[in-house]
Z-matrix of the N, CA and C atoms (Angstrom, degrees):
N
C 1 1.443
C 2 1.529 1 108.42
N 3 1.312 2 114.65 1 142.16
C 4 1.461 3 120.47 2 -179.33
C 5 1.525 4 108.70 3 -129.72
N 6 1.330 5 116.96 4 139.00
C 7 1.458 6 122.37 5 -179.48
C 8 1.524 7 109.83 6 -75.18
N 9 1.339 8 115.76 7 136.35
C 10 1.463 9 121.58 8 178.30
C 11 1.522 10 108.95 9 -134.50
N 12 1.328 11 116.15 10 164.60
C 13 1.462 12 121.15 11 177.81
C 14 1.524 13 109.53 12 -92.13
N 15 1.322 14 116.19 13 170.79
C 16 1.464 15 120.26 14 -179.06
C 17 1.530 16 111.37 15 -67.53
N 18 1.330 17 117.80 16 -36.28
C 19 1.468 18 119.88 17 178.90
C 20 1.537 19 110.75 18 -68.30
N 21 1.336 20 116.79 19 -37.98
C 22 1.456 21 120.30 20 175.79
C 23 1.524 22 110.46 21 -66.16
N 24 1.327 23 116.81 22 -39.20
C 25 1.470 24 121.59 23 177.83
C 26 1.524 25 110.95 24 -59.01
N 27 1.330 26 116.80 25 -45.90
C 28 1.462 27 120.61 26 -178.67
C 29 1.526 28 111.46 27 -64.31
N 30 1.325 29 117.10 28 -41.91
C 31 1.468 30 120.98 29 179.97
C 32 1.529 31 111.03 30 -66.79
N 33 1.323 32 116.84 31 -41.32
C 34 1.470 33 120.92 32 -179.97
C 35 1.519 34 110.70 33 -67.70
N 36 1.334 35 117.21 34 -40.25
C 37 1.471 36 120.43 35 179.50
C 38 1.526 37 112.05 36 -64.53
N 39 1.329 38 117.72 37 -32.77
C 40 1.463 39 120.47 38 176.95
C 41 1.520 40 111.32 39 -66.60
N 42 1.333 41 116.30 40 -43.60
C 43 1.457 42 120.55 41 -175.81
C 44 1.530 43 112.59 42 -83.21
N 45 1.335 44 117.22 43 -36.41
C 46 1.471 45 122.91 44 -178.42
C 47 1.530 46 109.12 45 -126.84
N 48 1.326 47 118.14 46 84.39
C 49 1.470 48 119.80 47 -175.64
C 50 1.533 49 114.37 48 -68.27
N 51 1.320 50 119.47 49 -18.54
C 52 1.461 51 121.44 50 -177.29
C 53 1.523 52 114.14 51 -95.51
N 54 1.321 53 118.76 52 3.17
C 55 1.463 54 120.83 53 -179.26
C 56 1.533 55 109.04 54 -75.18
N 57 1.327 56 116.33 55 144.55
C 58 1.461 57 121.66 56 -178.55
C 59 1.523 58 110.10 57 -86.72
N 60 1.333 59 116.11 58 116.82
C 61 1.458 60 122.39 59 175.99
C 62 1.522 61 106.62 60 -126.64
N 63 1.334 62 116.70 61 127.29
C 64 1.465 63 121.15 62 -179.23
C 65 1.515 64 109.58 63 -116.23
N 66 1.338 65 114.10 64 156.15
C 67 1.457 66 120.73 65 178.93
C 68 1.518 67 108.70 66 -124.08
N 69 1.323 68 116.91 67 136.30
C 70 1.457 69 121.00 68 179.12
C 71 1.526 70 110.00 69 -93.57
N 72 1.295 71 116.32 70 162.03
C 73 1.478 72 123.87 71 175.71
C 74 1.528 73 112.50 72 52.14
N 75 1.306 74 117.16 73 58.34
C 76 1.462 75 121.17 74 -177.64
C 77 1.530 76 112.70 75 -64.91
N 78 1.333 77 118.60 76 -28.85
C 79 1.459 78 120.08 77 -176.08
C 80 1.528 79 112.97 78 -80.06
N 81 1.328 80 119.03 79 -21.94
C 82 1.459 81 122.40 80 -179.41
C 83 1.522 82 108.16 81 -117.17
N 84 1.330 83 117.15 82 106.12
C 85 1.459 84 121.01 83 -170.35
C 86 1.528 85 113.83 84 -67.67
N 87 1.326 86 119.03 85 -16.89
C 88 1.465 87 120.15 86 -177.57
C 89 1.519 88 113.01 87 -84.21
N 90 1.324 89 118.23 88 -12.10
C 91 1.457 90 119.13 89 -170.93
C 92 1.518 91 113.79 90 -120.10
N 93 1.310 92 119.77 91 12.58
C 94 1.460 93 118.92 92 -176.99
C 95 1.526 94 111.98 93 -83.88
N 96 1.319 95 114.74 94 151.53
C 97 1.454 96 123.22 95 177.73
C 98 1.522 97 108.01 96 -133.68
N 99 1.319 98 116.37 97 152.95
C 100 1.458 99 121.44 98 -179.89
C 101 1.528 100 109.69 99 -106.87
N 102 1.324 101 115.24 100 138.94
C 103 1.462 102 122.21 101 177.06
C 104 1.517 103 109.18 102 -130.79
N 105 1.324 104 115.94 103 140.92
C 106 1.454 105 121.63 104 -178.78
C 107 1.519 106 109.72 105 -119.13
N 108 1.310 107 115.14 106 144.85
C 109 1.458 108 121.80 107 174.54
C 110 1.526 109 108.84 108 -67.51
N 111 1.326 110 116.85 109 141.39
C 112 1.463 111 120.39 110 -177.92
C 113 1.525 112 110.20 111 -85.39
N 114 1.325 113 115.95 112 99.39
C 115 1.457 114 123.64 113 175.21
C 116 1.525 115 107.32 114 -120.51
N 117 1.331 116 116.27 115 155.54
C 118 1.459 117 120.46 116 -171.59
C 119 1.539 118 112.94 117 -60.30
N 120 1.323 119 117.85 118 -57.49
C 121 1.468 120 120.46 119 -174.00
C 122 1.535 121 112.37 120 -65.50
N 123 1.339 122 119.72 121 -47.86
C 124 1.473 123 118.21 122 177.46
C 125 1.530 124 113.49 123 -63.16
N 126 1.335 125 117.44 124 -34.79
C 127 1.465 126 119.88 125 178.16
C 128 1.518 127 111.12 126 -66.59
N 129 1.318 128 116.44 127 -39.35
C 130 1.465 129 120.17 128 178.05
C 131 1.529 130 110.33 129 -64.63
N 132 1.337 131 117.02 130 -41.00
C 133 1.463 132 121.50 131 178.09
C 134 1.532 133 110.28 132 -65.60
N 135 1.333 134 117.37 133 -38.57
C 136 1.458 135 121.77 134 177.89
C 137 1.528 136 110.79 135 -62.82
N 138 1.303 137 116.86 136 -41.75
C 139 1.467 138 119.87 137 177.88
C 140 1.535 139 110.82 138 -64.84
N 141 1.327 140 116.70 139 -34.37
C 142 1.464 141 120.49 140 175.79
C 143 1.528 142 110.02 141 -66.31
N 144 1.333 143 117.01 142 -42.37
C 145 1.462 144 120.81 143 178.31
C 146 1.527 145 111.53 144 -62.29
N 147 1.316 146 116.40 145 -38.65
C 148 1.465 147 121.28 146 -178.87
C 149 1.527 148 112.70 147 -81.77
N 150 1.315 149 117.58 148 -7.45
C 151 1.466 150 121.24 149 179.66
C 152 1.514 151 113.38 150 78.24
N 153 1.331 152 117.02 151 24.05
C 154 1.452 153 121.45 152 -177.78
C 155 1.522 154 112.92 153 -107.08
N 156 1.334 155 116.53 154 7.71
C 157 1.472 156 118.75 155 -176.92
C 158 1.520 157 110.37 156 -70.51
N 159 1.318 158 114.97 157 142.39
C 160 1.458 159 121.23 158 179.21
C 161 1.522 160 107.96 159 -110.64
N 162 1.305 161 115.43 160 116.84
C 163 1.458 162 119.18 161 178.85
C 164 1.520 163 108.78 162 -85.42
N 165 1.305 164 114.92 163 140.93
C 166 1.457 165 119.83 164 -180.00
C 167 1.524 166 109.35 165 -72.56
N 168 1.309 167 117.51 166 134.17
C 169 1.472 168 118.41 167 176.11
C 170 1.523 169 109.83 168 -69.62
N 171 1.309 170 115.77 169 140.68
C 172 1.452 171 119.34 170 -179.62
C 173 1.515 172 109.67 171 -75.04
N 174 1.318 173 114.45 172 139.88
C 175 1.457 174 120.10 173 179.17
C 176 1.520 175 109.77 174 -75.34
N 177 1.303 176 114.58 175 143.51
C 178 1.454 177 118.83 176 176.41
C 179 1.516 178 108.58 177 -84.01
N 180 1.307 179 115.16 178 132.77
C 181 1.449 180 120.34 179 179.80
C 182 1.519 181 109.63 180 -96.85
N 183 1.298 182 114.86 181 147.05
C 184 1.456 183 120.03 182 177.83
C 185 1.524 184 108.37 183 -75.67
N 186 1.327 185 117.39 184 108.95
C 187 1.455 186 121.61 185 -177.76
C 188 1.520 187 113.30 186 -86.62
N 189 1.315 188 116.48 187 -4.62
C 190 1.461 189 120.30 188 -178.22
C 191 1.529 190 112.20 189 -85.69
N 192 1.300 191 117.78 190 -8.52
C 193 1.463 192 120.27 191 -178.17
C 194 1.519 193 108.36 192 -78.76
N 195 1.312 194 116.25 193 130.37
C 196 1.463 195 120.65 194 179.64
C 197 1.523 196 108.64 195 -97.88
N 198 1.310 197 116.11 196 144.17
C 199 1.456 198 121.11 197 178.30
C 200 1.515 199 109.68 198 -87.50
N 201 1.322 200 116.03 199 144.87
C 202 1.460 201 120.05 200 178.79
C 203 1.504 202 111.07 201 -99.48
């Protein structure tokens, strides 16, 4: 489980409606926190939302090779 904010929760729920997100302290509105299940696609989207995504560098292709 990973802690998320309410704005991240709303964005993730729009894109992944079946992901499990739980909230603690439902009876006291000042103390609740959101937690999300760690799944590959939602975690990748969360990293994109937080600006932590790492893009793969593109490989350089050998342009000197001639096609036959």
